[in-house]
N, C-alpha and C positions, 0 to 999 in steps of 0.2 A: 463428603470426601473432597479434599482439596488436591487437585492434580498438581504434581510438582513440575515446574518448568525451569528451575534454577540450574546454575552451571556447576554447583559444587560437587565434586566427586565424592568427598567423604559424607556429604549430606544424603546422596543417594545410596551410598553403601553403608549406611548407618547400622543396618541390621536386617535380617530377614523378617518376613511376616511371621507373626506368632502362629503356631500349630496348635489347634485345640487339643487339650489333654485327653478328651474322650474320643478322639478319632479312632475309629475301628477299621480294621482291615476289611475290604470288601470281599464278600463271599465269591465274587466273580473273578478274583485274582487267578491268573493262570497257574501260578506256583508260588510257594513261599520264597523260592530263590529269587524270582523276578522281583517280588516285593522287597526283599532284603537289600539288593544291590541298587535298587531304584527308590528306595524308601523316601528320601528327601524330596525326589520329584513328586511322588504321589501325594505326600503330605503337604507339599508346597501348593499343589493345584487346589486342594480343598481350602487352604488358608487364603489363597487369591480369590477363590469364589466367595468366601465369607467376607472379604474385605470390600467387595463391591455390592454387598446386599442392599445398600442404600442408593444404588444406581440402577433403576429399573430398566433403563434403555440399554444397559450392558447385560441383561439377564441371559441372553444367549451365549455370551462369553463365559458366564458362571456356569451355565449348563454344560458347555464344552468341557470346562475343567472338571466338573463332577463326573461326567461320563468318562472322560479319559482317565480319571483316577480309578475308576471301577474296571478299566480294561476294555471298555466298549468303544473301540476306535471308530467303526463305521458310523455308529450313532453320534459320536462326538464330532466327526467331520460333517455329518449332515447338519448339526447345530452351527458349525462355521459357515456352510453354504447359506443357511438361513440368515446368519448374522451379516454376511456380505451383502445379501439382497436388502436386508432391512437398513443397513447403513446408508444406502442410496438416499434415503429419505431424512438423514440426520442434518444435512447441510454441511458446508465446509467447516464450521466451527466445531460442530459435534464430532466429525470424523478426525479433526486435528487433535481435539481433546482426548479421544480414545487412543490414537497413535501415541501421543505424548505419555499417557498413563501407562499403556502396555510395555513400552520400551523402558520406561523408568523403572517399572516393577521388575522387568526381566533383568535389567542391570543390577538391581538391588538383590535379586534372588537367582543367581545363575544356576543353582541346583535344580530349578524348576525348568528343565530344558525342553518341556513339551508345551510351554505356555503359548508360543507362536508358531502354529503349524504352517507349513509351506503355502497352502492355499490362501490363508489369511494374509500372510506376508505379501505374496505376489499380486493377489487381486484386489486387496484393500489398502494395506499399509503403505507399500511402495508408491502406488499411484497418488495416494493422499499426500504423502511427504513431498513427492515431486511437484504436485500442484501447489502445495503450501510454499515450497522453496521458490517456485517461479513467481508467485503472487507477493511474497514478502522477501524480496531479495537481500534485505539487510538483516534478516532474522537467522540467528545461528542454529536455533533448535531444530528445524526440519533438516538442515544440512548434517547436523550431528547424528540424528536418528537414521538418516539415509546411510551413514557410514556403517551403522550396525545392521541395517536392513539388507544392504547390498554387498557388504564386505569391502567396498571401495574406499581406501583410506583418503582419497582426494577429498572426499566429503568432510572428513575430520579436518583436513587442512583448510577447506572453505569455511567451515564453522570457526575455526580459531582465527582466521583472518578478519571474520565479522565480529568476533567477541574474544579478545585475548584472555579473558577471565574464565573461558570455558574449560575447566580443568579436566572434564571428561574427555573431550576431544584431544586435549594436550596428553593426557595420560595414555590414550590409545596410540598416539603417534610415537611417544617415547618407548612404549612397550613394543611396538612394531620393530623400531630400530634395534632395540636390545635383543629381540628374538632373532633378527637377521644375523647379528654377530654371534650370538649363541649357536645358530646353526652352523656358522663358519668354523666354530670351535668344537663341534660336537665330536669329530674324529680325533682330537687331541687326546693323548700325547703322540698319536702316530702320525697325523698329518693335519694340515690346516687347509680349508676349502677357500678358494678365492685369493684376492689380493689383500695383503697386510694394510697397505695404505687406505684402501677402500673401507676396511673394518674400522681403522682408527678415525677416518672422516665421519663415519656413520655414528661411532660413539661420541665424538665431539658434537656433532649436530644434536644427538639426543641429550647430551649433558647441558647444552646451552638451552634447549627447550625446557628441561626439567628445572632449571634455575628460575623459571618464570611462572611456576605454579602460583596461583593467587592464594591457595591455602598452604600455610607453612608446614603442615603435617605430612605432605605427600612426598616431597623429594627425599627426606630422610629414609623412608621405607625402600628407596631404590639404591641407596648408597652401597650396600654389600654387593648387589648385582653389578653395578658399574665397576667396583673395585675388582671383582673376580674377572670380568671380561677384559678390562684394561690390563690387568696383570697378565692374563694368558697370551693376549695379542702381542704386547710388548716384549714379553719374555720369549715367545716364539721367534720374534724378530731378532732379538739378541742371540738366541740359540742358533738360528740359521747363519748369522753373521760370523759366529765362532766356529761353525763347521763341525759340530759334534755329531755323535751317532745315535743317541737316545735322548729325547726331550724329557721323558719321564725321569731318567737318571740325572739329567742336568738340573731339574727342578728340585730333586732330593738333595743334590750336592749343594745347591744355592739357597736351601731353606724355603723353598716355595711350596705351599700346600694348597692344592686345587682339588676341586671335585671333578672327577672324570667319569664319563659314561663308560660302561663296559661294552666293548665291541667284540663280535664274534665273526670270524672270517672262515668261509668254507671253500673247500676245493672239491671239484668233481672227481 
């Protein structure tokens, strides 16, 4: 198995791991309903376990995946406890390779949301990544994965400053800005949250970052979202200046077509 350490977003998101056709539902499933809504996670765990069959040092990770797929959470977490203890003997390079592999796999297969349990993240992965980042201060990879491990977007900024071709970190920063503006717009057409100027500055910053993706395939996938958010923000600004009563009616009268969330307001 070759562990991916590249910075290509589309390379890592090329597709999910294959799920064996003969995968059977475990008899220990709590209910068919649980299996149904979580099917991709369960099947993905088996696919991940199969994908590291040639990595005996990661056997306990594969064991965790198989136990978790069967619904045996306590036994699965015991495998993680044993994995953390065993990893102490892997050496720095072994722990770094594992951290890089598991976060690459998680990014490529987001539906497998039980792949990285909290004890593994807190007790092995985060310390490994922090030590890696400290010892290789010019390496963007540990900073990038620290962004995923901790939720702190400053690590994505750090990674991007070290490697401007790191499209994964760039995408996360652009997505964060788009999500922030989308939140400001989510009560439209009734009201806008925050300051219009701040939203426009955030969109401009995200647009400038998106223009620098090293892969030419990524920015076009964001154009519709940029167009929708810029339109809502600037049209709200125009509407406010005109002093109208209903932004929804203003949009209809001016031929604007936007997607609105349905809001329900209650009174005691």
